[in-house]
Structures are given as C-alpha cells and as structure tokens.
N, CA, C and O atoms as CSV, one atom per row, in Angstrom:
chain,resi,resn,atom,element,x,y,z
A,1,UNK,N,N,0.846,-1.177,0.000
A,1,UNK,CA,C,0.000,0.000,0.000
A,1,UNK,C,C,0.893,1.242,0.000
A,1,UNK,O,O,1.834,1.343,0.787
A,2,UNK,N,N,0.595,2.152,-0.863
A,2,UNK,CA,C,1.352,3.403,-0.940
A,2,UNK,C,C,0.600,4.491,-0.197
A,2,UNK,O,O,-0.614,4.641,-0.332
A,3,UNK,N,N,1.339,5.231,0.573
A,3,UNK,CA,C,0.760,6.356,1.305
A,3,UNK,C,C,0.867,7.582,0.408
A,3,UNK,O,O,1.938,7.907,-0.105
A,4,UNK,N,N,-0.256,8.249,0.232
A,4,UNK,CA,C,-0.274,9.422,-0.645
A,4,UNK,C,C,0.263,10.656,0.075
A,4,UNK,O,O,0.390,10.674,1.299
A,5,UNK,N,N,0.569,11.664,-0.695
A,5,UNK,CA,C,1.014,12.949,-0.149
A,5,UNK,C,C,-0.068,13.512,0.765
A,5,UNK,O,O,0.251,14.053,1.824
A,6,UNK,N,N,-1.327,13.399,0.387
A,6,UNK,CA,C,-2.428,13.884,1.238
A,6,UNK,C,C,-2.481,13.145,2.568
A,6,UNK,O,O,-2.757,13.739,3.610
A,7,UNK,N,N,-2.209,11.825,2.521
A,7,UNK,CA,C,-2.182,11.048,3.771
A,7,UNK,C,C,-1.072,11.530,4.692
A,7,UNK,O,O,-1.274,11.672,5.898
A,8,UNK,N,N,0.094,11.779,4.123
A,8,UNK,CA,C,1.223,12.278,4.909
A,8,UNK,C,C,0.893,13.642,5.495
A,8,UNK,O,O,1.187,13.902,6.662
A,9,UNK,N,N,0.287,14.511,4.704
A,9,UNK,CA,C,-0.096,15.838,5.191
A,9,UNK,C,C,-1.091,15.728,6.340
A,9,UNK,O,O,-0.985,16.461,7.323
A,10,UNK,N,N,-2.052,14.824,6.225
A,10,UNK,CA,C,-3.039,14.617,7.293
A,10,UNK,C,C,-2.368,14.110,8.560
A,10,UNK,O,O,-2.678,14.568,9.660
A,11,UNK,N,N,-1.446,13.161,8.405
A,11,UNK,CA,C,-0.715,12.650,9.563
A,11,UNK,C,C,0.128,13.749,10.210
A,11,UNK,O,O,0.191,13.846,11.435
A,12,UNK,N,N,0.764,14.563,9.397
A,12,UNK,CA,C,1.580,15.663,9.925
A,12,UNK,C,C,0.704,16.660,10.676
A,12,UNK,O,O,1.092,17.148,11.738
A,13,UNK,N,N,-0.466,16.963,10.138
A,13,UNK,CA,C,-1.382,17.894,10.799
A,13,UNK,C,C,-1.888,17.311,12.126
A,13,UNK,O,O,-2.001,18.023,13.124
A,14,UNK,N,N,-2.188,16.008,12.122
A,14,UNK,CA,C,-2.634,15.350,13.340
A,14,UNK,C,C,-1.535,15.380,14.396
A,14,UNK,O,O,-1.804,15.672,15.562
A,15,UNK,N,N,-0.296,15.081,13.998
A,15,UNK,CA,C,0.806,15.085,14.943
A,15,UNK,C,C,1.041,16.483,15.507
A,15,UNK,O,O,1.338,16.642,16.691
A,16,UNK,N,N,0.905,17.484,14.656
A,16,UNK,CA,C,1.058,18.867,15.107
A,16,UNK,C,C,-0.024,19.220,16.132
A,16,UNK,O,O,0.275,19.817,17.166
A,17,UNK,N,N,-1.268,18.857,15.853
A,17,UNK,CA,C,-2.366,19.130,16.788
A,17,UNK,C,C,-2.167,18.371,18.091
A,17,UNK,O,O,-2.426,18.903,19.170
A,18,UNK,N,N,-1.711,17.135,17.991
A,18,UNK,CA,C,-1.455,16.338,19.192
A,18,UNK,C,C,-0.362,16.988,20.041
A,18,UNK,O,O,-0.491,17.074,21.262
A,19,UNK,N,N,0.700,17.438,19.404
A,19,UNK,CA,C,1.782,18.092,20.149
A,19,UNK,C,C,1.301,19.388,20.784
A,19,UNK,O,O,1.683,19.704,21.911
A,20,UNK,N,N,0.460,20.147,20.069
A,20,UNK,CA,C,-0.113,21.365,20.640
A,20,UNK,C,C,-0.921,21.026,21.887
A,20,UNK,O,O,-0.826,21.713,22.905
A,21,UNK,N,N,-1.716,19.965,21.801
A,21,UNK,CA,C,-2.539,19.559,22.938
A,21,UNK,C,C,-1.669,19.157,24.121
A,21,UNK,O,O,-1.933,19.560,25.254
A,22,UNK,N,N,-0.638,18.369,23.863
A,22,UNK,CA,C,0.231,17.933,24.955
A,22,UNK,C,C,0.954,19.119,25.596
A,22,UNK,O,O,1.105,19.168,26.817
A,23,UNK,N,N,1.395,20.060,24.786
A,23,UNK,CA,C,2.056,21.241,25.346
A,23,UNK,C,C,1.067,22.070,26.169
A,23,UNK,O,O,1.398,22.543,27.256
A,24,UNK,N,N,-0.143,22.240,25.645
A,24,UNK,CA,C,-1.194,22.930,26.394
A,24,UNK,C,C,-1.419,22.235,27.736
A,24,UNK,O,O,-1.513,22.894,28.771
A,25,UNK,N,N,-1.505,20.914,27.719
A,25,UNK,CA,C,-1.778,20.132,28.916
A,25,UNK,C,C,-0.669,20.305,29.943
A,25,UNK,O,O,-0.942,20.468,31.133
A,26,UNK,N,N,0.575,20.269,29.492
A,26,UNK,CA,C,1.706,20.444,30.403
A,26,UNK,C,C,1.667,21.829,31.058
A,26,UNK,O,O,1.888,21.958,32.262
A,27,UNK,N,N,1.385,22.858,30.260
A,27,UNK,CA,C,1.317,24.223,30.800
A,27,UNK,C,C,0.149,24.375,31.776
A,27,UNK,O,O,0.298,24.978,32.838
A,28,UNK,N,N,-1.000,23.831,31.416
A,28,UNK,CA,C,-2.185,23.946,32.273
A,28,UNK,C,C,-1.929,23.296,33.629
A,28,UNK,O,O,-2.312,23.840,34.665
A,29,UNK,N,N,-1.285,22.139,33.621
A,29,UNK,CA,C,-0.972,21.459,34.879
A,29,UNK,C,C,-0.063,22.333,35.735
A,29,UNK,O,O,-0.332,22.556,36.916
A,30,UNK,N,N,1.004,22.822,35.134
A,30,UNK,CA,C,1.957,23.646,35.897
A,30,UNK,C,C,1.287,24.910,36.433
A,30,UNK,O,O,1.533,25.303,37.574
A,31,UNK,N,N,0.446,25.545,35.626
A,31,UNK,CA,C,-0.244,26.757,36.075
A,31,UNK,C,C,-1.226,26.458,37.203
A,31,UNK,O,O,-1.568,27.347,37.982
A,32,UNK,N,N,-1.677,25.214,37.292
A,32,UNK,CA,C,-2.587,24.796,38.358
A,32,UNK,C,C,-1.839,24.320,39.596
A,32,UNK,O,O,-2.463,23.937,40.586
A,33,UNK,N,N,-0.514,24.341,39.552
A,33,UNK,CA,C,0.288,24.004,40.726
A,33,UNK,C,C,0.731,22.559,40.843
A,33,UNK,O,O,1.222,22.147,41.894
A,34,UNK,N,N,0.564,21.777,39.776
A,34,UNK,CA,C,1.008,20.388,39.798
A,34,UNK,C,C,1.880,20.119,38.584
A,34,UNK,O,O,1.880,20.885,37.620
A,35,UNK,N,N,2.615,19.032,38.644
A,35,UNK,CA,C,3.432,18.623,37.495
A,35,UNK,C,C,2.522,17.940,36.464
A,35,UNK,O,O,1.434,17.477,36.809
A,36,UNK,N,N,2.961,17.876,35.214
A,36,UNK,CA,C,2.183,17.136,34.219
A,36,UNK,C,C,1.947,15.678,34.641
A,36,UNK,O,O,0.877,15.127,34.382
A,37,UNK,N,N,2.931,15.058,35.284
A,37,UNK,CA,C,2.770,13.672,35.727
A,37,UNK,C,C,1.718,13.558,36.832
A,37,UNK,O,O,0.962,12.588,36.870
A,38,UNK,N,N,1.670,14.546,37.728
A,38,UNK,CA,C,0.639,14.526,38.766
A,38,UNK,C,C,-0.744,14.690,38.144
A,38,UNK,O,O,-1.703,14.051,38.577
A,39,UNK,N,N,-0.848,15.544,37.132
A,39,UNK,CA,C,-2.123,15.685,36.418
A,39,UNK,C,C,-2.518,14.353,35.789
A,39,UNK,O,O,-3.674,13.941,35.880
A,40,UNK,N,N,-1.563,13.680,35.154
A,40,UNK,CA,C,-1.850,12.392,34.535
A,40,UNK,C,C,-2.271,11.354,35.578
A,40,UNK,O,O,-3.134,10.517,35.314
A,41,UNK,N,N,-1.660,11.414,36.756
A,41,UNK,CA,C,-2.053,10.522,37.847
A,41,UNK,C,C,-3.509,10.753,38.228
A,41,UNK,O,O,-4.285,9.803,38.335
A,42,UNK,N,N,-3.877,12.008,38.432
A,42,UNK,CA,C,-5.255,12.323,38.802
A,42,UNK,C,C,-6.229,11.863,37.716
A,42,UNK,O,O,-7.289,11.315,38.018
A,43,UNK,N,N,-5.865,12.087,36.455
A,43,UNK,CA,C,-6.717,11.675,35.344
A,43,UNK,C,C,-6.849,10.155,35.291
A,43,UNK,O,O,-7.925,9.629,35.007
A,44,UNK,N,N,-5.759,9.461,35.562
A,44,UNK,CA,C,-5.794,7.994,35.568
A,44,UNK,C,C,-6.759,7.483,36.622
A,44,UNK,O,O,-7.579,6.606,36.349
A,45,UNK,N,N,-6.663,8.028,37.820
A,45,UNK,CA,C,-7.540,7.569,38.909
A,45,UNK,C,C,-8.986,7.906,38.584
A,45,UNK,O,O,-9.860,7.044,38.677
A,46,UNK,N,N,-9.246,9.151,38.203
A,46,UNK,CA,C,-10.615,9.583,37.913
A,46,UNK,C,C,-11.199,8.817,36.726
A,46,UNK,O,O,-12.406,8.589,36.655
A,47,UNK,N,N,-10.329,8.426,35.801
A,47,UNK,CA,C,-10.778,7.755,34.583
A,47,UNK,C,C,-10.907,6.248,34.673
A,47,UNK,O,O,-11.197,5.602,33.666
A,48,UNK,N,N,-10.702,5.666,35.845
A,48,UNK,CA,C,-10.849,4.211,35.969
A,48,UNK,C,C,-12.307,3.827,35.735
A,48,UNK,O,O,-13.217,4.399,36.334
A,49,UNK,N,N,-12.508,2.874,34.874
A,49,UNK,CA,C,-13.863,2.454,34.512
A,49,UNK,C,C,-14.539,1.722,35.670
A,49,UNK,O,O,-14.019,0.728,36.178
A,50,UNK,N,N,-15.684,2.216,36.074
A,50,UNK,CA,C,-16.512,1.528,37.050
A,50,UNK,C,C,-16.117,1.685,38.509
A,50,UNK,O,O,-16.746,1.091,39.385
A,51,UNK,N,N,-15.075,2.483,38.787
A,51,UNK,CA,C,-14.697,2.697,40.187
A,51,UNK,C,C,-13.944,4.008,40.316
A,51,UNK,O,O,-13.544,4.619,39.325
A,52,UNK,N,N,-13.760,4.423,41.556
A,52,UNK,CA,C,-13.143,5.730,41.805
A,52,UNK,C,C,-11.754,5.602,42.425
A,52,UNK,O,O,-11.324,6.494,43.156
A,53,UNK,N,N,-11.057,4.522,42.148
A,53,UNK,CA,C,-9.711,4.311,42.667
A,53,UNK,C,C,-8.922,3.477,41.668
A,53,UNK,O,O,-9.483,2.854,40.768
A,54,UNK,N,N,-7.616,3.482,41.850
A,54,UNK,CA,C,-6.716,2.639,41.055
A,54,UNK,C,C,-5.643,2.094,41.986
A,54,UNK,O,O,-5.311,2.717,42.994
A,55,UNK,N,N,-5.104,0.935,41.646
A,55,UNK,CA,C,-3.968,0.443,42.424
A,55,UNK,C,C,-2.675,0.881,41.735
A,55,UNK,O,O,-2.703,1.345,40.595
A,56,UNK,N,N,-1.567,0.736,42.411
A,56,UNK,CA,C,-0.294,1.241,41.899
A,56,UNK,C,C,0.101,0.535,40.600
A,56,UNK,O,O,0.654,1.170,39.702
A,57,UNK,N,N,-0.171,-0.749,40.488
A,57,UNK,CA,C,0.158,-1.467,39.249
A,57,UNK,C,C,-0.617,-0.885,38.068
A,57,UNK,O,O,-0.064,-0.728,36.980
A,58,UNK,N,N,-1.886,-0.567,38.277
A,58,UNK,CA,C,-2.686,0.042,37.209
A,58,UNK,C,C,-2.156,1.425,36.850
A,58,UNK,O,O,-2.081,1.787,35.676
A,59,UNK,N,N,-1.796,2.181,37.860
A,59,UNK,CA,C,-1.247,3.519,37.627
A,59,UNK,C,C,0.041,3.410,36.816
A,59,UNK,O,O,0.221,4.139,35.841
A,60,UNK,N,N,0.932,2.509,37.211
A,60,UNK,CA,C,2.193,2.322,36.492
A,60,UNK,C,C,1.935,1.951,35.035
A,60,UNK,O,O,2.581,2.487,34.134
A,61,UNK,N,N,1.009,1.051,34.804
A,61,UNK,CA,C,0.681,0.622,33.439
A,61,UNK,C,C,0.106,1.770,32.617
A,61,UNK,O,O,0.543,2.016,31.492
A,62,UNK,N,N,-0.871,2.467,33.179
A,62,UNK,CA,C,-1.521,3.557,32.438
A,62,UNK,C,C,-0.559,4.694,32.121
A,62,UNK,O,O,-0.658,5.317,31.063
A,63,UNK,N,N,0.368,4.966,33.032
A,63,UNK,CA,C,1.320,6.054,32.822
A,63,UNK,C,C,2.594,5.575,32.128
A,63,UNK,O,O,3.454,6.379,31.767
A,64,UNK,N,N,2.708,4.248,31.945
A,64,UNK,CA,C,3.872,3.656,31.296
A,64,UNK,C,C,5.164,4.010,32.039
A,64,UNK,O,O,6.155,4.426,31.438
A,65,UNK,N,N,5.123,3.834,33.353
A,65,UNK,CA,C,6.291,4.058,34.201
A,65,UNK,C,C,6.517,2.807,35.043
A,65,UNK,O,O,5.669,1.915,35.081
A,66,UNK,N,N,7.650,2.747,35.708
A,66,UNK,CA,C,7.932,1.613,36.580
A,66,UNK,C,C,7.053,1.672,37.830
A,66,UNK,O,O,6.505,2.720,38.172
A,67,UNK,N,N,6.931,0.542,38.493
A,67,UNK,CA,C,6.168,0.474,39.736
A,67,UNK,C,C,6.744,1.457,40.755
A,67,UNK,O,O,6.004,2.174,41.429
A,68,UNK,N,N,8.063,1.478,40.855
A,68,UNK,CA,C,8.737,2.377,41.796
A,68,UNK,C,C,8.409,3.842,41.490
A,68,UNK,O,O,8.147,4.620,42.406
A,69,UNK,N,N,8.423,4.220,40.208
A,69,UNK,CA,C,8.103,5.601,39.823
A,69,UNK,C,C,6.654,5.931,40.160
A,69,UNK,O,O,6.354,7.046,40.585
A,70,UNK,N,N,5.754,4.970,39.974
A,70,UNK,CA,C,4.347,5.194,40.303
A,70,UNK,C,C,4.164,5.400,41.805
A,70,UNK,O,O,3.399,6.268,42.225
A,71,UNK,N,N,4.860,4.607,42.610
A,71,UNK,CA,C,4.787,4.766,44.069
A,71,UNK,C,C,5.269,6.159,44.461
A,71,UNK,O,O,4.631,6.831,45.272
A,72,UNK,N,N,6.390,6.595,43.891
A,72,UNK,CA,C,6.933,7.921,44.209
A,72,UNK,C,C,5.963,9.021,43.785
A,72,UNK,O,O,5.789,10.004,44.506
A,73,UNK,N,N,5.339,8.866,42.639
A,73,UNK,CA,C,4.374,9.854,42.157
A,73,UNK,C,C,3.160,9.923,43.082
A,73,UNK,O,O,2.693,11.016,43.405
A,74,UNK,N,N,2.651,8.786,43.507
A,74,UNK,CA,C,1.524,8.748,44.438
A,74,UNK,C,C,1.914,9.406,45.761
A,74,UNK,O,O,1.130,10.157,46.341
A,75,UNK,N,N,3.121,9.122,46.232
A,75,UNK,CA,C,3.582,9.724,47.497
A,75,UNK,C,C,3.621,11.244,47.387
A,75,UNK,O,O,3.165,11.939,48.295
A,76,UNK,N,N,4.159,11.767,46.290
A,76,UNK,CA,C,4.214,13.227,46.118
A,76,UNK,C,C,2.804,13.827,46.053
A,76,UNK,O,O,2.549,14.880,46.638
A,77,UNK,N,N,1.900,13.162,45.349
A,77,UNK,CA,C,0.521,13.655,45.270
A,77,UNK,C,C,-0.180,13.553,46.620
A,77,UNK,O,O,-1.000,14.405,46.960
A,78,UNK,N,N,0.136,12.526,47.381
A,78,UNK,CA,C,-0.436,12.387,48.722
A,78,UNK,C,C,0.075,13.509,49.625
A,78,UNK,O,O,-0.683,14.041,50.436
A,79,UNK,N,N,1.334,13.866,49.496
A,79,UNK,CA,C,1.890,14.966,50.281
A,79,UNK,C,C,1.218,16.300,49.951
A,79,UNK,O,O,1.141,17.193,50.795
A,80,UNK,N,N,0.736,16.422,48.716
A,80,UNK,CA,C,-0.010,17.621,48.302
A,80,UNK,C,C,-1.498,17.523,48.652
A,80,UNK,O,O,-2.276,18.433,48.369
A,81,UNK,N,N,-1.874,16.411,49.268
A,81,UNK,CA,C,-3.259,16.150,49.675
A,81,UNK,C,C,-4.223,16.062,48.480
A,81,UNK,O,O,-5.381,16.469,48.566
A,82,UNK,N,N,-3.710,15.521,47.365
A,82,UNK,CA,C,-4.526,15.324,46.172
A,82,UNK,C,C,-5.068,13.909,46.080
A,82,UNK,O,O,-6.110,13.679,45.465
A,83,UNK,N,N,-4.365,12.954,46.690
A,83,UNK,CA,C,-4.795,11.559,46.690
A,83,UNK,C,C,-4.644,10.991,48.088
A,83,UNK,O,O,-3.949,11.548,48.938
A,84,UNK,N,N,-5.311,9.870,48.305
A,84,UNK,CA,C,-5.155,9.146,49.568
A,84,UNK,C,C,-5.032,7.664,49.253
A,84,UNK,O,O,-5.526,7.183,48.234
A,85,UNK,N,N,-4.371,6.962,50.139
A,85,UNK,CA,C,-4.212,5.513,50.026
A,85,UNK,C,C,-5.092,4.851,51.080
A,85,UNK,O,O,-5.150,5.300,52.225
A,86,UNK,N,N,-5.770,3.791,50.686
A,86,UNK,CA,C,-6.533,2.993,51.639
A,86,UNK,C,C,-6.297,1.516,51.329
A,86,UNK,O,O,-5.979,1.138,50.202
A,87,UNK,N,N,-6.461,0.710,52.347
A,87,UNK,CA,C,-6.325,-0.739,52.163
A,87,UNK,C,C,-7.491,-1.230,51.319
A,87,UNK,O,O,-8.619,-0.759,51.465
A,88,UNK,N,N,-7.212,-2.175,50.439
A,88,UNK,CA,C,-8.239,-2.718,49.556
A,88,UNK,C,C,-9.396,-3.328,50.319
A,88,UNK,O,O,-9.203,-3.960,51.358
A,89,UNK,N,N,-10.595,-3.138,49.803
A,89,UNK,CA,C,-11.776,-3.695,50.458
A,89,UNK,C,C,-11.971,-5.165,50.088
A,89,UNK,O,O,-12.372,-5.971,50.928
A,90,UNK,N,N,-11.687,-5.514,48.832
A,90,UNK,CA,C,-11.842,-6.904,48.395
A,90,UNK,C,C,-10.578,-7.718,48.651
A,90,UNK,O,O,-10.652,-8.866,49.087
A,91,UNK,N,N,-9.439,-7.131,48.384
A,91,UNK,CA,C,-8.154,-7.788,48.603
A,91,UNK,C,C,-7.341,-6.889,49.530
A,91,UNK,O,O,-6.872,-5.826,49.123
A,92,UNK,N,N,-7.180,-7.316,50.759
A,92,UNK,CA,C,-6.527,-6.484,51.778
A,92,UNK,C,C,-5.055,-6.216,51.466
A,92,UNK,O,O,-4.443,-5.330,52.061
A,93,UNK,N,N,-4.487,-6.987,50.527
A,93,UNK,CA,C,-3.088,-6.753,50.136
A,93,UNK,C,C,-2.959,-5.585,49.165
A,93,UNK,O,O,-1.865,-5.054,48.972
A,94,UNK,N,N,-4.048,-5.192,48.565
A,94,UNK,CA,C,-4.047,-4.124,47.567
A,94,UNK,C,C,-4.192,-2.764,48.241
A,94,UNK,O,O,-4.925,-2.619,49.219
A,95,UNK,N,N,-3.499,-1.791,47.716
A,95,UNK,CA,C,-3.652,-0.414,48.170
A,95,UNK,C,C,-4.463,0.318,47.100
A,95,UNK,O,O,-4.089,0.347,45.928
A,96,UNK,N,N,-5.572,0.903,47.526
A,96,UNK,CA,C,-6.426,1.662,46.619
A,96,UNK,C,C,-6.046,3.136,46.724
A,96,UNK,O,O,-6.039,3.705,47.815
A,97,UNK,N,N,-5.735,3.746,45.591
A,97,UNK,CA,C,-5.383,5.161,45.540
A,97,UNK,C,C,-6.585,5.895,44.957
A,97,UNK,O,O,-7.020,5.616,43.840
A,98,UNK,N,N,-7.111,6.835,45.732
A,98,UNK,CA,C,-8.286,7.595,45.279
A,98,UNK,C,C,-8.025,9.089,45.455
A,98,UNK,O,O,-7.077,9.496,46.127
A,99,UNK,N,N,-8.879,9.887,44.841
A,99,UNK,CA,C,-8.737,11.335,44.914
A,99,UNK,C,C,-9.341,11.875,46.204
A,99,UNK,O,O,-10.356,11.375,46.688
A,100,UNK,N,N,-8.716,12.881,46.739
A,100,UNK,CA,C,-9.277,13.630,47.871
A,100,UNK,C,C,-10.207,14.698,47.284
A,100,UNK,O,O,-10.224,14.886,46.068
A,101,UNK,N,N,-10.970,15.392,48.109
A,101,UNK,CA,C,-11.782,16.492,47.572
A,101,UNK,C,C,-10.948,17.523,46.800
A,101,UNK,O,O,-11.402,18.052,45.786
A,102,UNK,N,N,-9.728,17.809,47.280
A,102,UNK,CA,C,-8.858,18.755,46.561
A,102,UNK,C,C,-8.449,18.185,45.200
A,102,UNK,O,O,-8.399,18.917,44.211
A,103,UNK,N,N,-8.158,16.895,45.148
A,103,UNK,CA,C,-7.823,16.242,43.883
A,103,UNK,C,C,-8.997,16.235,42.923
A,103,UNK,O,O,-8.834,16.460,41.723
A,104,UNK,N,N,-10.189,15.973,43.462
A,104,UNK,CA,C,-11.413,16.003,42.638
A,104,UNK,C,C,-11.626,17.395,42.038
A,104,UNK,O,O,-11.933,17.526,40.853
A,105,UNK,N,N,-11.461,18.426,42.859
A,105,UNK,CA,C,-11.658,19.796,42.378
A,105,UNK,C,C,-10.647,20.135,41.293
A,105,UNK,O,O,-11.002,20.725,40.272
A,106,UNK,N,N,-9.404,19.769,41.508
A,106,UNK,CA,C,-8.355,20.093,40.549
A,106,UNK,C,C,-8.566,19.374,39.227
A,106,UNK,O,O,-8.435,19.985,38.167
A,107,UNK,N,N,-8.891,18.083,39.271
A,107,UNK,CA,C,-9.075,17.355,38.010
A,107,UNK,C,C,-10.313,17.862,37.275
A,107,UNK,O,O,-10.356,17.843,36.045
A,108,UNK,N,N,-11.306,18.310,38.014
A,108,UNK,CA,C,-12.476,18.904,37.366
A,108,UNK,C,C,-12.120,20.172,36.607
A,108,UNK,O,O,-12.553,20.364,35.471
A,109,UNK,N,N,-11.332,21.037,37.234
A,109,UNK,CA,C,-10.899,22.275,36.582
A,109,UNK,C,C,-10.045,21.979,35.356
A,109,UNK,O,O,-10.256,22.559,34.291
A,110,UNK,N,N,-9.089,21.083,35.508
A,110,UNK,CA,C,-8.208,20.752,34.394
A,110,UNK,C,C,-8.970,20.065,33.261
A,110,UNK,O,O,-8.699,20.321,32.087
A,111,UNK,N,N,-9.906,19.211,33.600
A,111,UNK,CA,C,-10.686,18.522,32.564
A,111,UNK,C,C,-11.506,19.520,31.750
A,111,UNK,O,O,-11.610,19.385,30.531
A,112,UNK,N,N,-12.080,20.505,32.404
A,112,UNK,CA,C,-12.841,21.529,31.690
A,112,UNK,C,C,-11.945,22.294,30.724
A,112,UNK,O,O,-12.324,22.524,29.575
A,113,UNK,N,N,-10.775,22.683,31.176
A,113,UNK,CA,C,-9.822,23.392,30.317
A,113,UNK,C,C,-9.421,22.523,29.120
A,113,UNK,O,O,-9.337,23.010,27.993
A,114,UNK,N,N,-9.177,21.249,29.371
A,114,UNK,CA,C,-8.770,20.341,28.308
A,114,UNK,C,C,-9.904,20.097,27.319
A,114,UNK,O,O,-9.673,19.993,26.114
A,115,UNK,N,N,-11.103,20.009,27.821
A,115,UNK,CA,C,-12.257,19.815,26.945
A,115,UNK,C,C,-12.377,20.987,25.966
A,115,UNK,O,O,-12.631,20.782,24.779
A,116,UNK,N,N,-12.199,22.194,26.457
A,116,UNK,CA,C,-12.249,23.379,25.602
A,116,UNK,C,C,-11.132,23.347,24.559
A,116,UNK,O,O,-11.355,23.687,23.397
A,117,UNK,N,N,-9.942,22.944,24.970
A,117,UNK,CA,C,-8.809,22.886,24.036
A,117,UNK,C,C,-9.046,21.836,22.960
A,117,UNK,O,O,-8.696,22.056,21.801
A,118,UNK,N,N,-9.629,20.707,23.319
A,118,UNK,CA,C,-9.951,19.677,22.316
A,118,UNK,C,C,-10.924,20.244,21.294
A,118,UNK,O,O,-10.791,19.989,20.097
A,119,UNK,N,N,-11.907,21.017,21.764
A,119,UNK,CA,C,-12.849,21.646,20.856
A,119,UNK,C,C,-12.140,22.578,19.884
A,119,UNK,O,O,-12.463,22.600,18.697
A,120,UNK,N,N,-11.182,23.342,20.378
A,120,UNK,CA,C,-10.420,24.251,19.512
A,120,UNK,C,C,-9.617,23.471,18.489
A,120,UNK,O,O,-9.590,23.831,17.312
A,121,UNK,N,N,-8.966,22.412,18.924
A,121,UNK,CA,C,-8.129,21.633,18.007
A,121,UNK,C,C,-8.955,20.820,17.026
A,121,UNK,O,O,-8.481,20.518,15.931
A,122,UNK,N,N,-10.159,20.464,17.384
A,122,UNK,CA,C,-11.019,19.710,16.461
A,122,UNK,C,C,-11.240,20.514,15.190
A,122,UNK,O,O,-11.295,19.955,14.094
A,123,UNK,N,N,-11.367,21.818,15.341
A,123,UNK,CA,C,-11.535,22.671,14.157
A,123,UNK,C,C,-10.338,22.625,13.238
A,123,UNK,O,O,-10.488,22.723,12.020
A,124,UNK,N,N,-9.150,22.476,13.801
A,124,UNK,CA,C,-7.936,22.376,12.988
A,124,UNK,C,C,-7.889,21.043,12.239
A,124,UNK,O,O,-7.473,20.979,11.082
A,125,UNK,N,N,-8.317,19.996,12.914
A,125,UNK,CA,C,-8.218,18.655,12.322
A,125,UNK,C,C,-9.302,18.347,11.310
A,125,UNK,O,O,-9.103,17.530,10.412
A,126,UNK,N,N,-10.442,18.992,11.447
A,126,UNK,CA,C,-11.568,18.667,10.557
A,126,UNK,C,C,-11.611,19.478,9.327
A,126,UNK,O,O,-12.507,19.301,8.502
C-alpha cells in the first residue's frame, strides 16, 4: 500500500495538533500548581472504569512508568493532599489510591480546560 502525499499531510497535521494539545496540557498542569505527571495521575484515577480508585500497578501501566516511579508519584501527590491511600476492600493486600476532595476539584478544573482545548483543536483537524 502506498501512502499518498495527502495522507502524509493529514498525519503531519494530526501530529502537530497532538503536540499542541500535549504542550497545552503540560502548561495547564503547571499553572494549576502540579506537574504534568501529577495531572496524569489524577486523570488515571478519575478515569478508571466503574470505580473511583486505582492500584499502583494500574497507575504504572496507564502512565507507562515503573512500579517504583508510580509509588513515588503517588507519594508526592499524597503529600499535596490530592490523593489518599486505603487498604483494599476486596483484597486487603491491595492499596487503593483515590482522589481527595482537593484532587477532585483540581481534576475537574483541568478537565474543563482540556475539553475546551480539544474543541479548539477539532476545528484544525476537521
């Protein structure tokens, strides 16, 4: 299969829009007082399907980082009072990481900003 010049142009435009979005996201996180990785942590927890917590293994997988890096990230977010750790209800060996009210408020604000930016970029892509 040969990729046409138009296909390459579309891919280049998509990559440009994606990079714009990621840069916007990094800036928005920093302006809100957290690192981009902390924002991604909050989004991972809030975005878990069917529940309001994630375990460290899930966080590591979703963020594509090592288990050790995920633990350190959770610890830093816990120190900022954005997340809390609790013992698992079904499996007592599991640690459930969930958002605190401050974490919920922050991810809500950031999600709204990101939703607006996606709307802006959709016009570029379409």
